[in-house]
C-alpha positions in Angstrom: 9.1 -55.6 61.1 12.2 -55.8 59.3 15.3 -56.9 61.7 16.2 -53.1 61.1 12.9 -51.9 62.5 12.9 -54.2 65.0 16.2 -53.2 66.7 15.3 -49.0 66.0 12.1 -49.9 68.2 14.5 -51.8 70.8 16.5 -49.1 71.1 13.6 -46.3 71.3 11.9 -48.4 74.2 15.3 -48.1 75.8 15.5 -44.9 76.0 13.4 -43.5 79.2 13.8 -39.4 78.8 15.9 -37.1 76.7 16.8 -33.5 76.4 16.8 -32.0 73.3 18.4 -28.6 73.0 17.5 -27.1 76.1 17.7 -23.6 77.4 16.4 -21.9 80.4 16.2 -18.2 80.8 14.8 -16.2 84.1 13.6 -12.1 83.8 15.0 -11.2 86.9 15.5 -7.8 87.9 15.4 -6.3 84.4 18.1 -9.0 83.3 18.3 -12.4 81.8 19.6 -14.6 83.4 20.6 -18.1 81.3 20.4 -21.0 83.7 20.8 -23.4 80.9 22.3 -22.8 77.6 21.6 -25.5 75.1 22.2 -29.1 76.5 21.4 -32.4 75.6 21.6 -35.9 77.0 20.1 -39.2 77.1 19.0 -41.6 80.1 18.2 -44.9 79.1 15.7 -47.1 81.2 17.5 -48.8 84.4 19.9 -46.2 84.7 21.3 -44.5 87.8 22.8 -41.3 87.0 24.1 -38.6 89.1 24.2 -34.7 88.2 26.7 -32.4 89.8 27.7 -28.8 89.7 28.7 -26.3 91.9 26.0 -23.3 92.9 25.0 -21.2 89.6 25.8 -24.2 87.1 22.4 -25.2 86.3 21.8 -28.5 88.6 19.0 -27.3 90.4 17.6 -25.6 87.4 17.6 -28.7 85.4 16.3 -30.7 88.4 13.1 -28.6 88.0 13.2 -29.6 84.6 13.3 -33.2 84.9 10.6 -33.0 87.8 8.2 -31.3 85.3 8.2 -28.8 87.8 9.2 -26.2 85.5 9.1 -26.0 81.7 12.2 -25.0 79.3 12.2 -21.6 77.5 13.5 -23.5 74.3 13.9 -27.4 73.4 12.3 -30.4 74.0 12.3 -32.9 77.4 11.2 -36.0 76.2 9.8 -39.0 79.1 8.7 -42.1 77.6 8.4 -40.8 74.0 6.5 -37.5 75.2 7.4 -34.3 75.0 6.2 -33.1 78.7 7.4 -30.0 78.1 4.3 -28.7 76.4 1.8 -29.7 78.7 -0.8 -27.9 80.7 -0.3 -27.9 84.2 -2.7 -30.2 85.3 -1.1 -32.5 82.7 2.3 -32.1 84.5 1.0 -32.5 87.9 -0.8 -36.1 86.4 2.9 -36.7 85.7 5.3 -35.7 88.8 2.3 -38.4 90.7 2.1 -40.8 88.6 5.8 -41.3 86.7 8.3 -39.6 88.8 9.1 -40.6 92.2 10.4 -37.7 94.2 12.9 -37.7 97.2 13.9 -34.3 98.7 16.8 -33.5 101.2 14.4 -32.3 103.3 12.1 -35.5 103.5 9.0 -33.4 103.2 7.0 -35.1 105.4 3.9 -34.2 106.8 5.0 -34.6 110.9 1.4 -35.0 112.4 1.1 -38.2 109.8 2.1 -41.6 110.4 5.0 -43.1 107.9 2.3 -45.4 106.7 -0.2 -42.1 106.1 2.9 -40.4 104.4 3.5 -43.2 102.2 0.0 -43.3 101.1 -0.2 -39.7 100.4 0.6 -39.9 96.4 -1.8 -42.7 96.2 -4.5 -40.5 97.5 -3.9 -38.4 94.4 -3.7 -41.2 91.7 -7.2 -42.8 92.9 -5.9 -46.0 94.4 -8.4 -47.5 96.6 -7.9 -47.7 100.3 -7.2 -51.5 100.6 -4.4 -51.1 97.8 -2.8 -47.9 99.5 -2.5 -49.8 102.6 -0.9 -52.7 100.6 1.5 -51.1 98.8 2.2 -48.6 101.7 3.3 -51.5 104.1 5.3 -53.1 101.0 7.0 -50.5 100.4 7.9 -49.5 104.2 9.0 -53.2 104.7 11.3 -52.9 101.6 13.4 -50.4 103.0 13.7 -51.8 106.2 10.6 -49.8 108.4 8.6 -52.8 109.3 7.2 -52.2 112.5 7.5 -48.4 112.7 4.6 -47.6 110.1 2.5 -45.7 112.4 5.6 -43.8 113.9 5.6 -40.0 113.6 8.3 -38.1 111.9 9.4 -36.8 115.3 9.8 -40.4 116.3 12.1 -41.1 113.2 15.7 -40.6 113.0 16.5 -38.8 110.1 17.9 -41.9 107.9 14.7 -43.4 109.0 12.8 -40.6 107.7 14.6 -40.2 104.2 13.5 -44.0 104.4 9.7 -43.2 104.6 10.3 -40.7 101.5 12.0 -43.2 99.8 9.3 -45.5 100.0 6.3 -42.7 99.3 8.4 -42.3 95.7 7.8 -46.0 94.6 4.1 -46.9 95.4 3.1 -45.3 92.4 5.5 -47.5 90.3 7.0 -44.4 88.7 9.2 -44.4 85.7 12.1 -42.4 87.1 13.1 -41.6 90.8 14.5 -38.0 91.1 16.7 -37.7 94.3 17.9 -34.2 95.2 20.7 -34.4 97.9 19.1 -36.7 99.2 21.8 -37.5 101.8 22.4 -33.7 102.4 20.7 -33.8 105.8 22.1 -37.1 107.5 25.4 -38.4 109.1 27.7 -40.4 107.3 26.3 -44.0 108.2 22.6 -43.1 107.0 24.0 -41.6 104.0 25.7 -45.0 103.1 22.6 -46.9 104.0 20.3 -44.6 101.7 22.9 -45.4 98.9 22.5 -49.0 99.3 18.8 -48.8 99.1 19.1 -47.2 95.8 21.9 -49.5 94.5 19.4 -52.3 95.5 16.3 -50.5 94.0 18.7 -49.6 90.8 19.4 -53.4 90.2 16.1 -54.3 90.1 15.4 -52.5 87.4 14.6 -48.8 88.6 15.5 -45.9 87.1 17.4 -43.4 89.3 19.0 -39.7 88.7 20.7 -38.5 91.5 21.2 -34.7 91.9 24.3 -34.3 94.5 27.1 -31.9 95.2 29.0 -34.6 96.8 31.8 -36.2 94.8 31.9 -39.3 97.0 28.5 -39.8 96.9 28.3 -39.8 93.1 30.2 -42.7 92.9 27.4 -44.9 94.3 26.0 -44.1 91.1 26.9 -45.7 87.4 26.7 -42.4 85.7 28.0 -38.8 86.3 26.9 -35.6 84.4 28.6 -32.2 85.5 27.3 -29.1 85.3 29.3 -25.7 84.6 27.8 -22.2 83.5 24.4 -24.3 82.1 26.3 -26.6 79.8 27.8 -30.2 80.2 30.7 -30.1 81.2 31.8 -33.8 81.3 29.1 -36.9 81.2 31.2 -40.1 81.9 30.6 -43.5 83.2 31.7 -43.9 87.0 34.7 -45.8 86.7 35.7 -46.9 90.4 32.1 -47.2 91.9 31.2 -47.9 95.3 29.5 -50.8 96.4 27.2 -49.4 99.2 27.0 -52.7 101.1 30.7 -53.1 101.1 31.3 -49.7 102.7 28.9 -50.8 105.2 30.6 -53.9 106.2 34.0 -51.4 106.5 32.0 -49.2 109.4 31.4 -49.9 112.5 28.6 -51.6 114.3 25.9 -49.7 115.8 24.1 -50.8 118.4 20.3 -49.8 117.5 20.2 -50.4 113.5 17.8 -48.9 111.4 17.4 -51.7 109.2 19.6 -53.6 107.1 18.3 -51.6 104.0 17.3 -54.1 101.2 14.9 -53.1 99.0 12.5 -55.0 97.2 9.4 -53.9 95.5 
């Protein structure tokens, strides 16, 4: 392989996902609604990007496409070089389970199930052995500051702690990317910054994170901001004054009961 070919291969390996000329049109009440109107962008491995936009911008539609929960009407979505927009439903389910870690605004935890069992769930579908499931789940919970709360049910955890469980769950199958949809939407200010601290710690370890948010201050914890409007990309720029969650937490008054230090290492 020549030096030029080697460089091109290296650049190709650095690309985690690519959206190429993607359109999404819904047929509703006899009317074609164009949610996405031909967008293009690339996310490199190890990036921390936020996607923003007002209601009707196409933000939620794009999130569904990135999460393999829907397919584009036209265009291609390449994840690690594979055009996943052409896969069957079963194949898409496999991609979601093994290659994408989801974190949702509403946590999406099973209420009558312990934190440990919630985190183990994706591994059950992936066919991981019980012993390995428990090992990975305990490590993931420890990494988000929840050691000692493994057997607590959702009703026994605060909102911030529930979101930590959701982050731990998103990590256990070692996904290619974490897709976080409004992860701080149901949290108070301090818990929101603690969650962003975890995401920043994970990103420092090389984990790729895509954050969907409508909150400008939350987007400032990412490294890149993609703004949608009317189904098109309005702006795509690096964050010039990125906030460090650890610094912001240090400015906040101490709390009597801490949910954990938020350090993530997995």
